[in-house]
C-alpha positions in Angstrom: -113.5 -67.7 -59.7 -114.5 -64.5 -58.4 -111.9 -61.8 -57.1 -111.0 -62.9 -53.9 -111.9 -60.0 -50.4 -108.1 -60.0 -49.3 -107.1 -59.0 -52.9 -109.6 -56.5 -53.0 -108.2 -54.8 -49.3 -104.9 -54.8 -50.5 -106.1 -53.1 -54.0 -107.6 -50.6 -51.9 -104.5 -49.9 -49.7 -102.1 -50.1 -53.3 -101.4 -46.6 -53.2 -100.8 -46.1 -49.1 -98.6 -49.1 -49.5 -96.6 -48.0 -52.9 -95.9 -45.0 -51.0 -94.9 -46.3 -48.0 -91.9 -48.4 -50.3 -90.9 -45.2 -52.0 -90.2 -43.5 -48.8 -88.3 -46.7 -47.8 -86.6 -46.7 -50.9 -86.0 -43.1 -51.1 -84.6 -43.5 -47.4 -82.4 -46.4 -47.0 -81.2 -47.6 -44.3 -78.2 -50.8 -44.0 -79.2 -53.6 -41.2 -79.3 -52.5 -37.3 -80.2 -48.9 -38.2 -83.8 -49.3 -40.2 -84.9 -46.5 -37.7 -87.5 -44.7 -40.1 -88.7 -48.0 -42.3 -89.4 -49.5 -38.4 -91.5 -46.1 -37.1 -93.3 -45.7 -40.5 -94.1 -49.6 -40.8 -95.3 -49.8 -36.9 -97.6 -47.0 -37.2 -98.9 -48.0 -40.3 -99.8 -51.5 -38.6 -101.4 -49.6 -35.3 -103.7 -47.7 -38.0 -105.2 -51.4 -39.2 -105.8 -52.5 -35.5 -102.7 -54.5 -35.3 -100.9 -54.8 -31.3 -97.7 -53.4 -32.5 -94.7 -53.5 -30.7 -91.4 -51.8 -31.8 -88.2 -53.0 -30.5 -89.3 -56.5 -30.2 -86.8 -59.3 -28.7 -84.5 -56.5 -27.4 -83.8 -55.7 -30.5 -84.5 -51.9 -31.6 -85.4 -52.4 -35.0 -87.2 -55.5 -34.9 -91.5 -55.2 -34.9 -93.7 -57.7 -33.1 -97.3 -56.9 -34.8 -99.9 -59.2 -33.9 -103.9 -59.1 -34.3 -106.5 -61.7 -33.9 -107.3 -65.2 -31.7 -106.7 -68.5 -31.7 -105.2 -71.0 -34.3 -103.3 -71.5 -37.1 -100.5 -68.6 -36.1 -99.5 -67.6 -39.2 -96.1 -65.2 -39.3 -94.7 -63.1 -42.2 -91.1 -62.2 -42.2 -90.6 -58.6 -43.0 -87.5 -57.1 -44.0 -86.1 -53.2 -45.1 -83.0 -53.0 -44.6 -80.2 -52.0 -47.7 -76.7 -52.4 -49.4 -73.7 -50.3 -49.5 -72.9 -48.6 -52.3 -75.9 -49.8 -54.1 -77.3 -46.1 -54.3 -79.3 -45.4 -57.9 -81.9 -43.0 -59.2 -84.7 -44.2 -61.2 -83.2 -44.8 -64.1 -81.8 -46.8 -67.0 -78.3 -46.7 -66.5 -76.3 -46.4 -64.2 -76.3 -42.7 -62.3 -76.2 -42.8 -58.5 -78.3 -40.7 -56.1 -75.0 -40.3 -53.6 -72.2 -41.4 -55.0 -70.6 -45.2 -53.2 -74.0 -44.1 -51.3 -76.3 -46.9 -50.0 -79.3 -47.9 -52.0 -82.1 -50.8 -52.1 -80.5 -53.3 -54.5 -82.2 -56.0 -53.3 -85.6 -54.8 -53.0 -86.3 -54.8 -49.2 -88.4 -51.8 -49.4 -90.7 -53.6 -51.6 -90.2 -56.9 -49.3 -91.5 -55.6 -45.9 -94.3 -53.4 -47.3 -95.5 -56.6 -49.5 -96.0 -58.5 -46.2 -97.6 -55.8 -44.6 -99.9 -55.7 -47.7 -100.6 -59.4 -46.6 -101.3 -58.9 -43.2 -104.2 -56.7 -44.1 -105.4 -59.0 -46.6 -105.4 -61.6 -44.3 -106.9 -60.1 -41.4 -109.4 -58.6 -43.6 -110.5 -62.6 -44.5 -110.8 -63.7 -41.0 -112.4 -60.3 -40.4 -115.3 -61.0 -42.5 -115.4 -65.1 -41.8 -115.1 -64.6 -38.0 -112.7 -67.6 -38.4 -110.1 -68.3 -35.7 -106.7 -67.4 -36.5 -103.8 -65.0 -35.8 -101.8 -62.8 -37.7 -98.1 -61.9 -36.8 -95.9 -59.8 -38.9 -92.5 -59.9 -37.8 -90.3 -56.6 -39.1 -86.9 -58.6 -39.0 -83.4 -56.4 -38.9 -80.5 -56.9 -41.0 -81.0 -59.7 -43.5 -77.8 -58.1 -45.2 -76.2 -59.3 -42.4 -77.2 -63.0 -42.4 -78.2 -62.9 -38.6 -81.3 -60.7 -37.6 -83.6 -63.7 -37.6 -81.3 -65.9 -35.9 -81.0 -63.2 -33.1 -84.4 -62.7 -33.0 -84.9 -66.7 -32.6 -82.4 -66.6 -29.6 -84.9 -64.2 -28.2 -87.8 -66.1 -29.0 -89.3 -65.0 -32.2 -90.8 -67.4 -34.2 -91.8 -70.2 -32.2 -95.7 -69.1 -31.6 -95.9 -70.1 -35.2 -97.9 -72.8 -36.7 -96.7 -71.7 -40.1 -94.4 -68.9 -41.8 -94.7 -66.8 -45.0 -92.2 -64.5 -46.5 -91.1 -63.7 -50.3 -88.4 -62.2 -51.8 -88.3 -59.6 -55.2 -86.6 -60.9 -58.2 -86.7 -61.4 -62.2 -89.5 -64.5 -62.3 -92.9 -65.6 -60.5 -91.2 -68.7 -59.8 -90.8 -70.3 -56.6 -88.3 -73.2 -55.9 -88.4 -76.1 -53.6 -84.7 -76.6 -53.7 -82.0 -75.4 -51.7 -80.2 -72.4 -50.3 -76.6 -72.2 -48.8 -76.6 -72.1 -45.0 -73.6 -69.9 -43.8 -70.9 -69.8 -40.9 -68.5 -66.6 -40.8 -65.9 -65.4 -38.3 -62.6 -63.2 -38.7 -59.4 -65.2 -38.0 -56.7 -62.4 -36.2 -53.5 -63.3 -35.9 -51.1 -61.3 -33.4 -47.3 -61.6 -34.2 -44.8 -59.6 -33.1 -43.1 -56.7 -35.2 -39.8 -55.7 -36.4 -37.2 -54.9 -39.3 -38.1 -56.9 -42.4 -34.4 -56.0 -43.5 -32.4 -55.7 -40.5 -33.4 -58.6 -38.5 -35.8 -60.5 -39.6 -34.9 -62.9 -37.3 -37.0 -61.4 -34.1 -40.2 -60.8 -36.0 -43.1 -63.2 -35.9 -45.5 -62.6 -38.8 -49.2 -62.1 -38.3 -49.1 -61.8 -42.3 -47.6 -64.9 -42.6 -50.2 -66.8 -40.3 -53.4 -65.2 -42.5 -51.3 -67.0 -45.7 -50.8 -70.1 -44.7 -54.1 -70.6 -43.2 -55.5 -69.4 -46.7 -53.5 -72.1 -48.1 -54.9 -74.4 -45.8 -58.3 -73.3 -46.8 -57.3 -74.3 -50.5 -56.6 -77.4 -49.9 -59.5 -78.4 -47.8 -61.5 -77.6 -50.9 -60.4 -81.1 -51.8 -61.9 -82.9 -48.9 -65.0 -81.1 -48.6 -68.4 -82.8 -49.9 -69.3 -80.4 -53.6 -71.9 -78.1 -51.9 -69.5 -76.7 -49.5 -68.2 -73.1 -51.1 -65.3 -71.5 -48.8 -64.2 -67.9 -49.6 -62.1 -65.4 -47.9 -60.6 -61.7 -48.3 -57.4 -60.5 -46.3 -59.1 -57.8 -44.0 -55.6 -56.3 -42.2 -52.6 -57.1 -44.2 -50.0 -55.1 -42.1 -48.8 -51.4 -42.6 -45.3 -52.1 -44.6 -43.2 -54.2 -46.6 -40.3 -53.1 -44.5 -41.9 -53.8 -40.8 -43.0 -57.8 -40.3 -46.8 -57.4 -39.4 -47.8 -58.1 -36.1 -51.3 -58.1 -36.6 -53.2 -59.2 -39.7 -56.9 -60.6 -40.2 -59.1 -62.3 -42.4 -62.6 -63.5 -42.7 -64.1 -66.3 -44.1 -67.8 -67.2 -45.0 -68.8 -71.2 -45.0 -71.2 -72.0 -47.0 -73.3 -75.3 -47.4 -77.0 -77.2 -48.3 -76.8 -78.3 -44.7 -76.0 -77.1 -41.4 -74.4 -80.4 -40.6 -71.6 -79.7 -43.3 -71.4 -76.0 -42.6 -70.2 -76.8 -39.1 -67.8 -79.5 -39.7 -66.1 -77.5 -42.4 -66.0 -74.4 -40.3 -64.6 -76.3 -37.3 -61.7 -77.7 -40.1 -61.4 -74.1 -41.0 -60.1 -73.3 -37.0 -58.0 -76.3 -37.3 -56.6 -74.5 -40.6 -56.0 -71.1 -38.5 -54.6 -73.2 -35.2 -52.0 -74.4 -37.5 -51.1 -71.5 -39.0 -50.7 -69.8 -35.9 -48.5 -72.8 -34.2 -46.2 -72.8 -37.8 -45.4 -68.8 -37.4 -45.2 -68.6 -33.6 -48.5 -66.0 -33.3 -51.3 -66.3 -31.5 -55.1 -67.0 -33.1 -58.3 -64.9 -32.1 -61.5 -65.8 -33.4 -64.2 -63.9 -33.4 -67.3 -65.7 -34.5 -69.8 -63.6 -36.9 -72.9 -66.2 -36.3 -74.2 -68.2 -39.0 -77.5 -69.5 -40.6 -79.2 -72.4 -41.4 -79.9 -73.8 -45.1 -83.5 -72.8 -46.5 -86.1 -75.7 -46.3 -89.1 -75.0 -48.1 -92.7 -76.8 -47.3 -93.8 -78.3 -50.5 -97.4 -78.4 -49.1 -97.3 -74.3 -48.4 -95.4 -73.9 -52.2 -98.2 -76.1 -53.8 -101.1 -73.9 -52.2 -99.1 -70.7 -53.2 -98.6 -71.7 -56.3 -102.4 -72.5 -56.9 -102.9 -68.9 -55.9 -100.5 -67.2 -57.9 -101.8 -69.2 -61.1 -105.1 -67.6 -59.9 -104.2 -64.2 -59.9 -104.5 -62.2 -63.3 -100.8 -61.0 -64.9 -99.4 -57.7 -63.9 -100.4 -55.1 -67.1 -97.1 -52.9 -67.5 -97.0 -49.9 -69.4 -95.5 -49.2 -72.9 -93.3 -47.0 -71.1 -92.5 -49.3 -68.2 -91.5 -51.7 -70.7 -89.6 -49.4 -72.3 -87.9 -48.9 -69.3 -86.7 -52.6 -67.9 -85.8 -53.1 -72.3 -83.5 -50.3 -71.3 -81.9 -51.9 -68.4 -81.8 -55.2 -69.8 -79.6 -54.1 -72.7 -76.8 -52.8 -69.9 -76.4 -56.8 -69.6 -74.5 -59.0 -71.8 -77.3 -61.6 -72.1 -79.2 -59.8 -73.8 -80.5 -60.7 -77.1 -82.2 -58.3 -79.3 -86.0 -59.3 -79.9 -85.3 -62.3 -77.4 -84.7 -61.1 -74.2 -88.2 -59.9 -72.7 -88.5 -56.6 -71.2 -90.0 -58.4 -68.0 -90.4 -61.9 -67.3 -93.7 -62.0 -65.4 -95.3 -65.1 -66.6 -96.1 -67.3 -63.8 -93.7 -70.2 -64.6 -94.0 -74.1 -62.9 -92.7 -74.9 -59.2 -88.8 -76.3 -59.7 -86.7 -78.0 -57.2 -83.3 -76.2 -58.2 -80.7 -75.4 -55.4 -79.3 -72.2 -55.3 -75.8 -71.0 -54.1 -76.9 -67.6 -52.0 -78.4 -67.7 -48.5 -80.8 -66.1 -46.5 -81.5 -66.1 -42.9 -85.0 -67.2 -43.5 -83.6 -70.7 -43.4 -83.5 -70.6 -39.4 -87.0 -69.8 -39.3 -87.6 -73.0 -42.1 -86.3 -74.9 -39.2 -88.3 -73.5 -36.4 -91.9 -74.2 -38.0 -93.4 -75.1 -41.3 -91.9 -72.1 -44.0 -92.3 -71.1 -47.3 -90.7 -68.3 -49.1 -92.3 -66.8 -52.2 -90.6 -65.1 -55.5 -92.4 -62.6 -57.4 -91.5 -60.7 -60.1 -90.3 -56.8 -59.5 -88.3 -56.0 -62.2 -86.4 -56.3 -65.4 -85.5 -59.8 -66.5 -81.8 -59.4 -66.4 -81.5 -57.8 -63.3 -79.0 -59.3 -61.3 -79.4 -59.2 -57.6 -77.5 -56.8 -55.5 -77.4 -54.5 -58.6 -77.6 -51.1 -59.3 -80.2 -52.4 -62.0 -82.8 -53.8 -58.6 -82.6 -50.5 -56.8 -83.6 -48.6 -60.0 -86.5 -51.0 -60.5 -87.3 -51.4 -56.8 -88.0 -47.5 -56.7 -90.3 -47.8 -60.1 -93.7 -48.6 -60.6 -92.4 -51.9 -61.8 -91.4 -52.6 -58.5 -94.6 -51.6 -56.9 -96.7 -53.8 -58.5 -95.0 -57.1 -58.7 -94.9 -55.9 -54.9 -99.0 -55.8 -54.6 -99.5 -59.0 -56.8 -96.8 -60.8 -54.1 -99.1 -59.3 -50.8 -102.2 -61.2 -52.9 -99.8 -64.5 -53.5 -99.3 -64.6 -49.6 -102.5 -63.5 -48.4 -104.6 -65.6 -50.7 -102.2 -68.7 -50.2 -102.4 -68.3 -46.0 -106.4 -67.8 -46.2 -106.4 -71.2 -48.2 -104.2 -72.9 -45.8 -106.2 -71.5 -42.8 -109.7 -73.1 -44.8 -107.4 -76.5 -44.9 -107.1 -78.2 -41.8 -105.9 -81.3 -44.2 -103.2 -79.4 -45.6 -102.5 -77.7 -42.4 -101.7 -81.7 -41.0 -99.6 -82.0 -44.1 -97.7 -79.4 -43.9 -97.0 -80.1 -40.9 -96.1 -83.6 -41.1 -93.9 -82.6 -44.3 -92.1 -80.3 -41.7 -91.6 -83.4 -38.9 -90.7 -85.6 -41.6 -87.7 -83.1 -42.6 -86.1 -82.1 -39.6 -86.2 -86.3 -38.4 -86.1 -85.8 -35.2 -83.8 -82.8 -35.0 -84.3 -79.6 -33.0 -83.4 -76.1 -34.3 -79.9 -74.9 -32.5 -80.0 -71.1 -32.7 -76.3 -70.4 -34.5 -76.3 -67.5 -32.6 -74.1 -68.5 -29.9 -72.6 -66.2 -27.1 -69.9 -65.5 -28.2 -71.6 -63.8 -31.0 -71.1 -60.1 -30.2 -74.9 -58.4 -30.3 -74.8 -56.1 -32.9 -76.3 -52.7 -31.3 -73.9 -50.3 -29.5 -76.7 -48.6 -27.5 
């Protein structure tokens, strides 16, 4: 088939899009502080005719940018935050720009700009055809904190959409129609009474004892949950000195599972472990809820549309220099096999129904309207997530080429969905069946702290 208009327009913007992605990579910003990324992205959207609001939903680093009219309304969920400790130069060995500094070890500099390219491509298709359709770019803060989209949803985001589309950088071109875990998180803080641990221990009430007893309770709880449940924790404060009975101690817990119901049930049982620990140690308990996210719920109708577009597009062509760079990165991994491990695993793969252990706040959006999230190759084959290798690739031409192709997949899939009322109806019917009469209940309750200080 002839090249799509959306792909041609994205190619026309490729140099400018890649510059923006590199600028964001060069200026990494942690979640809730993505001011430069937001400013530059919003400026680009305005220049392309989108009605653009920065600070949408009362969130300083959220964007809502709209173009078009009527239905279907198709949203694109963009991200642009980075990670701590993953500063890295564009080179094939670990070499931070700033030792211990922040960096784009999850490729969100590509993610947000890829969505920007997609909305520009889709706008071109709608303009040329005269069809009705509304395109919305959502700039979403703090995905790595797992609650950015939940805060947005609580303030009303995403409900206006008939469909929503996203993507994530990866090491393959392969979508899964499986499930990624939902999460609930919180701090458990115990307050006791200090005393000399040797001279008068009877007068103390150890908050650290309470933390340890809660942890033990959580370990025994693992026997009595479904096999998909994951419970993990760290002790974030364990006292000041061995000879002082700690009057304060704190732990942080994550609960994950493949259903929201299992997450909530397990977290509530975890609270009972904490309450029991406080009772046993005569300490008091304070819980800070950090909020939660839903598991993902890929819309299979939309995933198949995206897969068809993916298979129509030509493969990315890499230079010898790029392949050499990727091969050198792969060699840093123990799984590397000489002559077997490809430098870049860019060939399209079929849809799979594989569940994943990780989590994303895009799961919330997927429970508000029919949604799909693509995975597109932007890194060397053995680049593990949240690694210096991903940071290096995300700032390289390898990452940029994958980002441009991801934009084309999303724009092409969105356009095919607009042109196919039967597919729209089927996607909505699938969503309704999956929800089974339930409604999305935002996990960001009133007791979850507002993330902004100003």
